[in-house]
Biopython code that builds the backbone (N, CA, C, O; Angstrom):
import numpy as np
from Bio.PDB.StructureBuilder import StructureBuilder

atoms = [
    (1, "MET", "N", (12.958, -215.176, 26.594)),
    (1, "MET", "CA", (13.167, -214.747, 25.230)),
    (1, "MET", "C", (14.558, -215.204, 24.791)),
    (1, "MET", "O", (15.526, -215.050, 25.536)),
    (2, "SER", "N", (14.657, -215.754, 23.608)),
    (2, "SER", "CA", (15.943, -216.242, 23.107)),
    (2, "SER", "C", (16.832, -215.073, 22.678)),
    (2, "SER", "O", (16.358, -213.951, 22.499)),
    (3, "ALA", "N", (18.119, -215.352, 22.519)),
    (3, "ALA", "CA", (19.066, -214.307, 22.113)),
    (3, "ALA", "C", (18.682, -213.679, 20.770)),
    (3, "ALA", "O", (18.696, -212.453, 20.660)),
    (4, "PRO", "N", (18.337, -214.472, 19.738)),
    (4, "PRO", "CA", (17.911, -213.835, 18.482)),
    (4, "PRO", "C", (16.663, -212.971, 18.656)),
    (4, "PRO", "O", (16.556, -211.906, 18.049)),
    (5, "ASP", "N", (15.722, -213.426, 19.482)),
    (5, "ASP", "CA", (14.518, -212.625, 19.733)),
    (5, "ASP", "C", (14.875, -211.279, 20.366)),
    (5, "ASP", "O", (14.327, -210.245, 19.985)),
    (6, "ARG", "N", (15.800, -211.297, 21.339)),
    (6, "ARG", "CA", (16.221, -210.050, 21.989)),
    (6, "ARG", "C", (16.910, -209.117, 20.993)),
    (6, "ARG", "O", (16.695, -207.905, 21.019)),
    (7, "LEU", "N", (17.742, -209.691, 20.113)),
    (7, "LEU", "CA", (18.420, -208.863, 19.105)),
    (7, "LEU", "C", (17.416, -208.198, 18.174)),
    (7, "LEU", "O", (17.476, -206.990, 17.945)),
    (8, "PHE", "N", (16.487, -208.995, 17.636)),
    (8, "PHE", "CA", (15.507, -208.434, 16.705)),
    (8, "PHE", "C", (14.589, -207.431, 17.401)),
    (8, "PHE", "O", (14.234, -206.409, 16.813)),
    (9, "ALA", "N", (14.207, -207.708, 18.633)),
    (9, "ALA", "CA", (13.359, -206.771, 19.376)),
    (9, "ALA", "C", (14.091, -205.448, 19.600)),
    (9, "ALA", "O", (13.489, -204.378, 19.510)),
    (10, "ALA", "N", (15.378, -205.526, 19.888)),
    (10, "ALA", "CA", (16.163, -204.308, 20.103)),
    (10, "ALA", "C", (16.241, -203.480, 18.824)),
    (10, "ALA", "O", (16.103, -202.257, 18.869)),
    (11, "PHE", "N", (16.459, -204.128, 17.696)),
    (11, "PHE", "CA", (16.568, -203.423, 16.418)),
    (11, "PHE", "C", (15.212, -202.943, 15.900)),
    (11, "PHE", "O", (15.161, -202.034, 15.071)),
    (12, "ALA", "N", (14.120, -203.532, 16.370)),
    (12, "ALA", "CA", (12.788, -203.212, 15.839)),
    (12, "ALA", "C", (12.255, -201.866, 16.319)),
    (12, "ALA", "O", (11.374, -201.292, 15.679)),
    (13, "ASP", "N", (12.766, -201.359, 17.421)),
    (13, "ASP", "CA", (12.272, -200.096, 17.958)),
    (13, "ASP", "C", (13.009, -198.925, 17.306)),
    (13, "ASP", "O", (14.239, -198.932, 17.268)),
    (14, "PRO", "N", (12.296, -197.920, 16.792)),
    (14, "PRO", "CA", (12.952, -196.791, 16.118)),
    (14, "PRO", "C", (13.949, -196.030, 16.996)),
    (14, "PRO", "O", (15.008, -195.630, 16.513)),
    (15, "THR", "N", (13.632, -195.826, 18.259)),
    (15, "THR", "CA", (14.565, -195.113, 19.141)),
    (15, "THR", "C", (15.825, -195.929, 19.359)),
    (15, "THR", "O", (16.929, -195.386, 19.321)),
    (16, "ARG", "N", (15.674, -197.224, 19.586)),
    (16, "ARG", "CA", (16.859, -198.062, 19.797)),
    (16, "ARG", "C", (17.691, -198.159, 18.524)),
    (16, "ARG", "O", (18.919, -198.212, 18.593)),
    (17, "LEU", "N", (17.045, -198.184, 17.371)),
    (17, "LEU", "CA", (17.793, -198.189, 16.111)),
    (17, "LEU", "C", (18.600, -196.895, 15.978)),
    (17, "LEU", "O", (19.744, -196.917, 15.525)),
    (18, "ARG", "N", (18.010, -195.783, 16.370)),
    (18, "ARG", "CA", (18.733, -194.508, 16.334)),
    (18, "ARG", "C", (19.937, -194.547, 17.279)),
    (18, "ARG", "O", (21.023, -194.090, 16.923)),
    (19, "ILE", "N", (19.743, -195.088, 18.476)),
    (19, "ILE", "CA", (20.846, -195.186, 19.438)),
    (19, "ILE", "C", (21.940, -196.098, 18.897)),
    (19, "ILE", "O", (23.121, -195.761, 18.972)),
    (20, "LEU", "N", (21.558, -197.243, 18.357)),
    (20, "LEU", "CA", (22.550, -198.165, 17.795)),
    (20, "LEU", "C", (23.338, -197.510, 16.667)),
    (20, "LEU", "O", (24.556, -197.670, 16.580)),
    (21, "SER", "N", (22.650, -196.780, 15.812)),
    (21, "SER", "CA", (23.321, -196.092, 14.713)),
    (21, "SER", "C", (24.331, -195.076, 15.237)),
    (21, "SER", "O", (25.442, -194.976, 14.717)),
    (22, "LEU", "N", (23.947, -194.328, 16.258)),
    (22, "LEU", "CA", (24.866, -193.357, 16.854)),
    (22, "LEU", "C", (26.062, -194.049, 17.497)),
    (22, "LEU", "O", (27.200, -193.609, 17.329)),
    (23, "LEU", "N", (25.812, -195.123, 18.228)),
    (23, "LEU", "CA", (26.912, -195.855, 18.862)),
    (23, "LEU", "C", (27.850, -196.462, 17.822)),
    (23, "LEU", "O", (29.058, -196.545, 18.047)),
    (24, "ALA", "N", (27.302, -196.883, 16.692)),
    (24, "ALA", "CA", (28.129, -197.473, 15.636)),
    (24, "ALA", "C", (29.029, -196.433, 14.973)),
    (24, "ALA", "O", (30.038, -196.779, 14.358)),
    (25, "SER", "N", (28.663, -195.165, 15.102)),
    (25, "SER", "CA", (29.442, -194.115, 14.445)),
    (25, "SER", "C", (30.614, -193.624, 15.295)),
    (25, "SER", "O", (31.474, -192.902, 14.791)),
    (26, "ARG", "N", (30.661, -193.996, 16.555)),
    (26, "ARG", "CA", (31.721, -193.566, 17.483)),
    (26, "ARG", "C", (32.169, -194.748, 18.322)),
    (26, "ARG", "O", (31.452, -195.738, 18.469)),
    (27, "LYS", "N", (33.368, -194.626, 18.868)),
    (27, "LYS", "CA", (33.854, -195.683, 19.751)),
    (27, "LYS", "C", (33.017, -195.737, 21.026)),
    (27, "LYS", "O", (32.725, -196.815, 21.544)),
    (28, "GLU", "N", (32.637, -194.566, 21.524)),
    (28, "GLU", "CA", (31.901, -194.473, 22.787)),
    (28, "GLU", "C", (31.146, -193.146, 22.823)),
    (28, "GLU", "O", (31.615, -192.138, 22.296)),
    (29, "LEU", "N", (29.967, -193.161, 23.454)),
    (29, "LEU", "CA", (29.179, -191.935, 23.595)),
    (29, "LEU", "C", (28.670, -191.791, 25.018)),
    (29, "LEU", "O", (28.293, -192.766, 25.668)),
    (30, "CYS", "N", (28.668, -190.561, 25.482)),
    (30, "CYS", "CA", (28.107, -190.224, 26.785)),
    (30, "CYS", "C", (26.581, -190.177, 26.668)),
    (30, "CYS", "O", (26.044, -189.846, 25.611)),
    (31, "VAL", "N", (25.903, -190.505, 27.740)),
    (31, "VAL", "CA", (24.442, -190.404, 27.755)),
    (31, "VAL", "C", (24.005, -188.986, 27.396)),
    (31, "VAL", "O", (22.978, -188.802, 26.743)),
    (32, "CYS", "N", (24.770, -187.991, 27.813)),
    (32, "CYS", "CA", (24.396, -186.601, 27.502)),
    (32, "CYS", "C", (24.386, -186.360, 25.999)),
    (32, "CYS", "O", (23.555, -185.598, 25.505)),
    (33, "ASP", "N", (25.299, -186.999, 25.261)),
    (33, "ASP", "CA", (25.289, -186.880, 23.799)),
    (33, "ASP", "C", (24.022, -187.494, 23.222)),
    (33, "ASP", "O", (23.375, -186.911, 22.351)),
    (34, "LEU", "N", (23.679, -188.669, 23.713)),
    (34, "LEU", "CA", (22.495, -189.361, 23.195)),
    (34, "LEU", "C", (21.222, -188.582, 23.492)),
    (34, "LEU", "O", (20.353, -188.469, 22.627)),
    (35, "THR", "N", (21.098, -188.046, 24.694)),
    (35, "THR", "CA", (19.888, -187.287, 25.023)),
    (35, "THR", "C", (19.796, -186.016, 24.181)),
    (35, "THR", "O", (18.708, -185.638, 23.747)),
    (36, "ALA", "N", (20.925, -185.360, 23.951)),
    (36, "ALA", "CA", (20.916, -184.129, 23.150)),
    (36, "ALA", "C", (20.553, -184.415, 21.696)),
    (36, "ALA", "O", (19.746, -183.697, 21.107)),
    (37, "VAL", "N", (21.135, -185.443, 21.123)),
    (37, "VAL", "CA", (20.867, -185.766, 19.719)),
    (37, "VAL", "C", (19.429, -186.236, 19.534)),
    (37, "VAL", "O", (18.758, -185.834, 18.584)),
    (38, "LEU", "N", (18.961, -187.082, 20.436)),
    (38, "LEU", "CA", (17.607, -187.623, 20.310)),
    (38, "LEU", "C", (16.534, -186.627, 20.748)),
    (38, "LEU", "O", (15.368, -186.766, 20.378)),
    (39, "GLY", "N", (16.926, -185.627, 21.534)),
    (39, "GLY", "CA", (15.958, -184.659, 22.031)),
    (39, "GLY", "C", (14.968, -185.262, 23.008)),
    (39, "GLY", "O", (13.809, -184.852, 23.068)),
    (40, "ARG", "N", (15.430, -186.238, 23.774)),
    (40, "ARG", "CA", (14.573, -186.936, 24.736)),
    (40, "ARG", "C", (15.211, -186.883, 26.115)),
    (40, "ARG", "O", (16.427, -186.724, 26.221)),
    (41, "PRO", "N", (14.415, -187.013, 27.180)),
    (41, "PRO", "CA", (14.955, -186.976, 28.547)),
    (41, "PRO", "C", (15.887, -188.159, 28.833)),
    (41, "PRO", "O", (15.810, -189.213, 28.203)),
    (42, "GLN", "N", (16.755, -187.940, 29.795)),
    (42, "GLN", "CA", (17.742, -188.963, 30.161)),
    (42, "GLN", "C", (17.073, -190.268, 30.585)),
    (42, "GLN", "O", (17.564, -191.340, 30.232)),
    (43, "ALA", "N", (15.984, -190.212, 31.322)),
    (43, "ALA", "CA", (15.309, -191.439, 31.777)),
    (43, "ALA", "C", (14.788, -192.248, 30.591)),
    (43, "ALA", "O", (14.877, -193.476, 30.593)),
    (44, "PHE", "N", (14.251, -191.577, 29.590)),
    (44, "PHE", "CA", (13.745, -192.243, 28.386)),
    (44, "PHE", "C", (14.889, -192.955, 27.658)),
    (44, "PHE", "O", (14.764, -194.121, 27.284)),
    (45, "VAL", "N", (15.994, -192.249, 27.461)),
    (45, "VAL", "CA", (17.151, -192.819, 26.762)),
    (45, "VAL", "C", (17.736, -193.966, 27.578)),
    (45, "VAL", "O", (18.112, -194.995, 27.015)),
    (46, "SER", "N", (17.817, -193.804, 28.884)),
    (46, "SER", "CA", (18.377, -194.857, 29.745)),
    (46, "SER", "C", (17.558, -196.142, 29.689)),
    (46, "SER", "O", (18.123, -197.235, 29.721)),
    (47, "ARG", "N", (16.235, -196.024, 29.605)),
    (47, "ARG", "CA", (15.397, -197.230, 29.483)),
    (47, "ARG", "C", (15.734, -197.986, 28.199)),
    (47, "ARG", "O", (15.822, -199.214, 28.206)),
    (48, "HIS", "N", (15.920, -197.265, 27.113)),
    (48, "HIS", "CA", (16.262, -197.919, 25.850)),
    (48, "HIS", "C", (17.674, -198.509, 25.899)),
    (48, "HIS", "O", (17.920, -199.581, 25.346)),
    (49, "LEU", "N", (18.585, -197.819, 26.552)),
    (49, "LEU", "CA", (19.939, -198.357, 26.704)),
    (49, "LEU", "C", (19.931, -199.633, 27.540)),
    (49, "LEU", "O", (20.719, -200.543, 27.282)),
    (50, "ALA", "N", (19.059, -199.711, 28.529)),
    (50, "ALA", "CA", (18.946, -200.930, 29.342)),
    (50, "ALA", "C", (18.501, -202.111, 28.484)),
    (50, "ALA", "O", (18.990, -203.226, 28.667)),
    (51, "VAL", "N", (17.586, -201.880, 27.560)),
    (51, "VAL", "CA", (17.147, -202.945, 26.647)),
    (51, "VAL", "C", (18.313, -203.372, 25.759)),
    (51, "VAL", "O", (18.509, -204.565, 25.526)),
    (52, "LEU", "N", (19.085, -202.412, 25.265)),
    (52, "LEU", "CA", (20.236, -202.738, 24.416)),
    (52, "LEU", "C", (21.294, -203.515, 25.196)),
    (52, "LEU", "O", (21.915, -204.431, 24.656)),
    (53, "ARG", "N", (21.500, -203.158, 26.458)),
    (53, "ARG", "CA", (22.443, -203.924, 27.294)),
    (53, "ARG", "C", (21.928, -205.339, 27.515)),
    (53, "ARG", "O", (22.693, -206.298, 27.410)),
    (54, "ALA", "N", (20.643, -205.483, 27.818)),
    (54, "ALA", "CA", (20.058, -206.807, 28.067)),
    (54, "ALA", "C", (20.131, -207.691, 26.826)),
    (54, "ALA", "O", (20.240, -208.913, 26.936)),
    (55, "ALA", "N", (20.069, -207.079, 25.648)),
    (55, "ALA", "CA", (20.164, -207.836, 24.397)),
    (55, "ALA", "C", (21.613, -208.153, 24.038)),
    (55, "ALA", "O", (21.868, -208.868, 23.069)),
    (56, "GLY", "N", (22.561, -207.627, 24.809)),
    (56, "GLY", "CA", (23.975, -207.872, 24.535)),
    (56, "GLY", "C", (24.535, -207.000, 23.432)),
    (56, "GLY", "O", (25.585, -207.311, 22.869)),
    (57, "LEU", "N", (23.848, -205.905, 23.112)),
    (57, "LEU", "CA", (24.288, -205.024, 22.029)),
    (57, "LEU", "C", (25.124, -203.843, 22.514)),
    (57, "LEU", "O", (25.943, -203.318, 21.760)),
    (58, "ALA", "N", (24.928, -203.423, 23.753)),
    (58, "ALA", "CA", (25.637, -202.251, 24.277)),
    (58, "ALA", "C", (26.234, -202.571, 25.638)),
    (58, "ALA", "O", (25.763, -203.449, 26.361)),
    (59, "GLN", "N", (27.278, -201.834, 25.959)),
    (59, "GLN", "CA", (27.920, -201.938, 27.269)),
    (59, "GLN", "C", (28.180, -200.522, 27.759)),
    (59, "GLN", "O", (28.193, -199.574, 26.974)),
    (60, "ASP", "N", (28.386, -200.388, 29.059)),
    (60, "ASP", "CA", (28.603, -199.056, 29.605)),
    (60, "ASP", "C", (29.751, -199.058, 30.591)),
    (60, "ASP", "O", (30.173, -200.096, 31.101)),
    (61, "ARG", "N", (30.243, -197.848, 30.840)),
    (61, "ARG", "CA", (31.236, -197.636, 31.894)),
    (61, "ARG", "C", (30.964, -196.269, 32.480)),
    (61, "ARG", "O", (30.517, -195.355, 31.787)),
    (62, "LYS", "N", (31.238, -196.141, 33.757)),
    (62, "LYS", "CA", (30.997, -194.871, 34.439)),
    (62, "LYS", "C", (32.257, -194.025, 34.360)),
    (62, "LYS", "O", (33.364, -194.500, 34.614)),
    (63, "LEU", "N", (32.067, -192.770, 34.004)),
    (63, "LEU", "CA", (33.170, -191.814, 33.956)),
    (63, "LEU", "C", (32.675, -190.538, 34.632)),
    (63, "LEU", "O", (31.905, -189.773, 34.051)),
    (64, "GLY", "N", (33.121, -190.323, 35.847)),
    (64, "GLY", "CA", (32.615, -189.180, 36.607)),
    (64, "GLY", "C", (31.145, -189.384, 36.916)),
    (64, "GLY", "O", (30.748, -190.431, 37.426)),
    (65, "LEU", "N", (30.348, -188.388, 36.608)),
    (65, "LEU", "CA", (28.911, -188.462, 36.872)),
    (65, "LEU", "C", (28.135, -189.146, 35.755)),
    (65, "LEU", "O", (26.958, -189.462, 35.926)),
    (66, "TRP", "N", (28.771, -189.377, 34.625)),
    (66, "TRP", "CA", (28.070, -189.858, 33.437)),
    (66, "TRP", "C", (28.421, -191.297, 33.107)),
    (66, "TRP", "O", (29.483, -191.799, 33.476)),
    (67, "ARG", "N", (27.519, -191.937, 32.415)),
    (67, "ARG", "CA", (27.776, -193.262, 31.855)),
    (67, "ARG", "C", (28.084, -193.083, 30.377)),
    (67, "ARG", "O", (27.440, -192.305, 29.673)),
    (68, "HIS", "N", (29.074, -193.815, 29.938)),
    (68, "HIS", "CA", (29.460, -193.807, 28.528)),
    (68, "HIS", "C", (29.147, -195.183, 27.953)),
    (68, "HIS", "O", (29.426, -196.209, 28.575)),
    (69, "TYR", "N", (28.573, -195.190, 26.772)),
    (69, "TYR", "CA", (28.105, -196.427, 26.146)),
    (69, "TYR", "C", (28.859, -196.695, 24.860)),
    (69, "TYR", "O", (29.292, -195.779, 24.160)),
    (70, "SER", "N", (29.002, -197.980, 24.570)),
    (70, "SER", "CA", (29.600, -198.419, 23.310)),
    (70, "SER", "C", (28.922, -199.718, 22.894)),
    (70, "SER", "O", (28.248, -200.373, 23.688)),
    (71, "LEU", "N", (29.120, -200.070, 21.632)),
    (71, "LEU", "CA", (28.603, -201.349, 21.156)),
    (71, "LEU", "C", (29.484, -202.465, 21.684)),
    (71, "LEU", "O", (30.685, -202.278, 21.882)),
    (72, "THR", "N", (28.896, -203.612, 21.909)),
    (72, "THR", "CA", (29.672, -204.783, 22.309)),
    (72, "THR", "C", (30.239, -205.448, 21.056)),
    (72, "THR", "O", (29.752, -205.231, 19.947)),
    (73, "ALA", "N", (31.262, -206.249, 21.251)),
    (73, "ALA", "CA", (31.784, -207.044, 20.139)),
    (73, "ALA", "C", (30.726, -208.086, 19.772)),
    (73, "ALA", "O", (30.066, -208.630, 20.657)),
    (74, "PRO", "N", (30.560, -208.366, 18.492)),
    (74, "PRO", "CA", (29.549, -209.351, 18.080)),
    (74, "PRO", "C", (29.789, -210.709, 18.731)),
    (74, "PRO", "O", (30.923, -211.176, 18.841)),
    (75, "LYS", "N", (28.693, -211.328, 19.157)),
    (75, "LYS", "CA", (28.769, -212.628, 19.824)),
    (75, "LYS", "C", (28.272, -213.757, 18.928)),
    (75, "LYS", "O", (27.947, -214.840, 19.414)),
    (76, "GLY", "N", (28.214, -213.515, 17.666)),
    (76, "GLY", "CA", (27.754, -214.527, 16.720)),
    (76, "GLY", "C", (27.516, -213.891, 15.366)),
    (76, "GLY", "O", (27.609, -212.673, 15.206)),
    (77, "ARG", "N", (27.206, -214.737, 14.391)),
    (77, "ARG", "CA", (27.016, -214.231, 13.024)),
    (77, "ARG", "C", (25.829, -213.287, 12.917)),
    (77, "ARG", "O", (25.924, -212.250, 12.262)),
    (78, "LEU", "N", (24.714, -213.630, 13.548)),
    (78, "LEU", "CA", (23.537, -212.770, 13.469)),
    (78, "LEU", "C", (23.844, -211.396, 14.063)),
    (78, "LEU", "O", (23.527, -210.369, 13.463)),
    (79, "HIS", "N", (24.451, -211.385, 15.223)),
    (79, "HIS", "CA", (24.831, -210.136, 15.885)),
    (79, "HIS", "C", (25.742, -209.319, 14.964)),
    (79, "HIS", "O", (25.532, -208.118, 14.793)),
    (80, "ALA", "N", (26.740, -209.958, 14.377)),
    (80, "ALA", "CA", (27.679, -209.269, 13.484)),
    (80, "ALA", "C", (26.973, -208.709, 12.253)),
    (80, "ALA", "O", (27.253, -207.585, 11.835)),
    (81, "ARG", "N", (26.073, -209.473, 11.678)),
    (81, "ARG", "CA", (25.366, -209.011, 10.473)),
    (81, "ARG", "C", (24.439, -207.838, 10.775)),
    (81, "ARG", "O", (24.338, -206.903, 9.981)),
    (82, "LEU", "N", (23.771, -207.886, 11.907)),
    (82, "LEU", "CA", (22.896, -206.768, 12.269)),
    (82, "LEU", "C", (23.707, -205.490, 12.485)),
    (82, "LEU", "O", (23.305, -204.417, 12.035)),
    (83, "LEU", "N", (24.835, -205.599, 13.163)),
    (83, "LEU", "CA", (25.683, -204.421, 13.364)),
    (83, "LEU", "C", (26.249, -203.917, 12.041)),
    (83, "LEU", "O", (26.363, -202.709, 11.832)),
    (84, "ALA", "N", (26.603, -204.839, 11.150)),
    (84, "ALA", "CA", (27.151, -204.447, 9.844)),
    (84, "ALA", "C", (26.128, -203.705, 8.991)),
    (84, "ALA", "O", (26.502, -202.942, 8.101)),
    (85, "ALA", "N", (24.847, -203.920, 9.254)),
    (85, "ALA", "CA", (23.792, -203.250, 8.478)),
    (85, "ALA", "C", (23.563, -201.806, 8.919)),
    (85, "ALA", "O", (22.888, -201.053, 8.217)),
    (86, "LEU", "N", (24.107, -201.409, 10.057)),
    (86, "LEU", "CA", (23.842, -200.060, 10.571)),
    (86, "LEU", "C", (24.309, -198.941, 9.636)),
    (86, "LEU", "O", (23.549, -197.996, 9.424)),
    (87, "PRO", "N", (25.521, -198.996, 9.063)),
    (87, "PRO", "CA", (25.918, -197.909, 8.151)),
    (87, "PRO", "C", (24.998, -197.789, 6.929)),
    (87, "PRO", "O", (24.699, -196.679, 6.489)),
    (88, "GLU", "N", (24.558, -198.905, 6.392)),
    (88, "GLU", "CA", (23.643, -198.863, 5.254)),
    (88, "GLU", "C", (22.291, -198.283, 5.673)),
    (88, "GLU", "O", (21.679, -197.522, 4.923)),
    (89, "SER", "N", (21.832, -198.639, 6.857)),
    (89, "SER", "CA", (20.577, -198.080, 7.373)),
    (89, "SER", "C", (20.680, -196.569, 7.490)),
    (89, "SER", "O", (19.744, -195.845, 7.153)),
    (90, "ARG", "N", (21.829, -196.100, 7.970)),
    (90, "ARG", "CA", (22.041, -194.659, 8.119)),
    (90, "ARG", "C", (21.999, -193.972, 6.754)),
    (90, "ARG", "O", (21.455, -192.876, 6.623)),
    (91, "ALA", "N", (22.570, -194.615, 5.746)),
    (91, "ALA", "CA", (22.582, -194.033, 4.402)),
    (91, "ALA", "C", (21.176, -193.913, 3.823)),
    (91, "ALA", "O", (20.913, -193.026, 3.011)),
    (92, "GLU", "N", (20.278, -194.792, 4.230)),
    (92, "GLU", "CA", (18.928, -194.816, 3.659)),
    (92, "GLU", "C", (17.878, -194.096, 4.505)),
    (92, "GLU", "O", (16.735, -193.956, 4.071)),
    (93, "SER", "N", (18.238, -193.646, 5.684)),
    (93, "SER", "CA", (17.250, -193.049, 6.588)),
    (93, "SER", "C", (17.538, -191.570, 6.846)),
    (93, "SER", "O", (18.590, -191.233, 7.389)),
    (94, "PRO", "N", (16.618, -190.688, 6.463)),
    (94, "PRO", "CA", (16.817, -189.260, 6.772)),
    (94, "PRO", "C", (16.954, -189.001, 8.278)),
    (94, "PRO", "O", (17.751, -188.155, 8.683)),
    (95, "ASP", "N", (16.193, -189.713, 9.106)),
    (95, "ASP", "CA", (16.286, -189.525, 10.561)),
    (95, "ASP", "C", (17.673, -189.886, 11.077)),
    (95, "ASP", "O", (18.244, -189.156, 11.886)),
    (96, "LEU", "N", (18.214, -191.002, 10.616)),
    (96, "LEU", "CA", (19.535, -191.425, 11.081)),
    (96, "LEU", "C", (20.621, -190.476, 10.576)),
    (96, "LEU", "O", (21.593, -190.214, 11.285)),
    (97, "ARG", "N", (20.464, -189.963, 9.364)),
    (97, "ARG", "CA", (21.431, -188.981, 8.847)),
    (97, "ARG", "C", (21.363, -187.681, 9.655)),
    (97, "ARG", "O", (22.394, -187.076, 9.950)),
    (98, "ARG", "N", (20.157, -187.257, 10.008)),
    (98, "ARG", "CA", (19.987, -186.059, 10.837)),
    (98, "ARG", "C", (20.653, -186.255, 12.206)),
    (98, "ARG", "O", (21.323, -185.357, 12.716)),
    (99, "ASP", "N", (20.457, -187.430, 12.784)),
    (99, "ASP", "CA", (21.101, -187.726, 14.072)),
    (99, "ASP", "C", (22.619, -187.634, 13.951)),
    (99, "ASP", "O", (23.279, -187.064, 14.820)),
    (100, "ALA", "N", (23.170, -188.192, 12.878)),
    (100, "ALA", "CA", (24.627, -188.156, 12.679)),
    (100, "ALA", "C", (25.118, -186.717, 12.555)),
    (100, "ALA", "O", (26.173, -186.371, 13.087)),
    (101, "ALA", "N", (24.357, -185.883, 11.855)),
    (101, "ALA", "CA", (24.743, -184.472, 11.713)),
    (101, "ALA", "C", (24.684, -183.754, 13.059)),
    (101, "ALA", "O", (25.566, -182.955, 13.371)),
    (102, "ARG", "N", (23.663, -184.027, 13.852)),
    (102, "ARG", "CA", (23.559, -183.418, 15.194)),
    (102, "ARG", "C", (24.729, -183.850, 16.074)),
    (102, "ARG", "O", (25.302, -183.042, 16.805)),
    (103, "LEU", "N", (25.071, -185.124, 15.994)),
    (103, "LEU", "CA", (26.172, -185.632, 16.808)),
    (103, "LEU", "C", (27.495, -184.996, 16.390)),
    (103, "LEU", "O", (28.347, -184.725, 17.237)),
    (104, "ALA", "N", (27.672, -184.759, 15.104)),
    (104, "ALA", "CA", (28.912, -184.147, 14.622)),
    (104, "ALA", "C", (29.105, -182.748, 15.205)),
    (104, "ALA", "O", (30.238, -182.286, 15.340)),
    (105, "ARG", "N", (28.018, -182.074, 15.550)),
    (105, "ARG", "CA", (28.100, -180.726, 16.121)),
    (105, "ARG", "C", (28.222, -180.733, 17.643)),
    (105, "ARG", "O", (28.449, -179.687, 18.251)),
    (106, "ARG", "N", (28.073, -181.894, 18.258)),
    (106, "ARG", "CA", (28.057, -181.963, 19.718)),
    (106, "ARG", "C", (28.889, -183.140, 20.177)),
    (106, "ARG", "O", (28.800, -184.234, 19.620)),
    (107, "ARG", "N", (29.691, -182.911, 21.187)),
    (107, "ARG", "CA", (30.516, -184.008, 21.686)),
    (107, "ARG", "C", (30.880, -183.769, 23.143)),
    (107, "ARG", "O", (31.303, -182.674, 23.516)),
    (108, "CYS", "N", (30.716, -184.789, 23.953)),
    (108, "CYS", "CA", (31.131, -184.757, 25.354)),
    (108, "CYS", "C", (32.600, -185.178, 25.397)),
    (108, "CYS", "O", (32.966, -186.226, 24.864)),
    (109, "VAL", "N", (33.430, -184.365, 26.027)),
    (109, "VAL", "CA", (34.852, -184.681, 26.116)),
    (109, "VAL", "C", (35.211, -184.867, 27.580)),
    (109, "VAL", "O", (35.188, -183.913, 28.357)),
    (110, "ALA", "N", (35.543, -186.097, 27.956)),
    (110, "ALA", "CA", (35.974, -186.432, 29.321)),
    (110, "ALA", "C", (35.046, -185.853, 30.383)),
    (110, "ALA", "O", (35.494, -185.279, 31.376)),
    (111, "GLY", "N", (33.750, -186.013, 30.156)),
    (111, "GLY", "CA", (32.783, -185.573, 31.143)),
    (111, "GLY", "C", (32.425, -184.097, 31.077)),
    (111, "GLY", "O", (31.550, -183.643, 31.814)),
    (112, "ALA", "N", (33.087, -183.341, 30.205)),
    (112, "ALA", "CA", (32.764, -181.912, 30.038)),
    (112, "ALA", "C", (31.775, -181.785, 28.893)),
    (112, "ALA", "O", (32.151, -181.443, 27.771)),
    (113, "CYS", "N", (30.534, -182.057, 29.174)),
    (113, "CYS", "CA", (29.516, -182.097, 28.123)),
    (113, "CYS", "C", (29.144, -180.698, 27.674)),
    (113, "CYS", "O", (28.990, -179.777, 28.477)),
    (114, "ARG", "N", (29.003, -180.569, 26.353)),
    (114, "ARG", "CA", (28.600, -179.288, 25.770)),
    (114, "ARG", "C", (27.838, -179.521, 24.497)),
    (114, "ARG", "O", (27.409, -178.565, 23.850)),
]
sb = StructureBuilder()
sb.init_structure("model")
sb.init_model(0)
sb.init_chain("A")
sb.init_seg("    ")
for serial, (resi, resn, name, xyz) in enumerate(atoms, 1):
    if name == "N":
        sb.init_residue(resn, " ", resi, " ")
    sb.init_atom(name, np.array(xyz, "f"), 0.0, 1.0, " ", f" {name:<3s}", serial, name[0])
structure = sb.get_structure()
């Protein structure tokens, strides 16, 4: 699969779009934040994060027991344009706005998830 195909496939899935929108709203997020906001099990969220990593859209680092994820720097114009569309997508989607509100009420701080 070509790089553009991987990018479009990653953005085409509703769960991955929700994850991308959440990652775009913060510098970095713990997996526990993503599972809480999405209301899905860690294994489900991790599978989607693996697709985002394979597409070059997300990166991770381990901090204690948890993995923290962030968006990667754009690797081309298409990548940059797709990431730039995330705030507008959030403005137009009730689901993405709900996710942002849930995230605002919950935050993992240095591995102390709550």
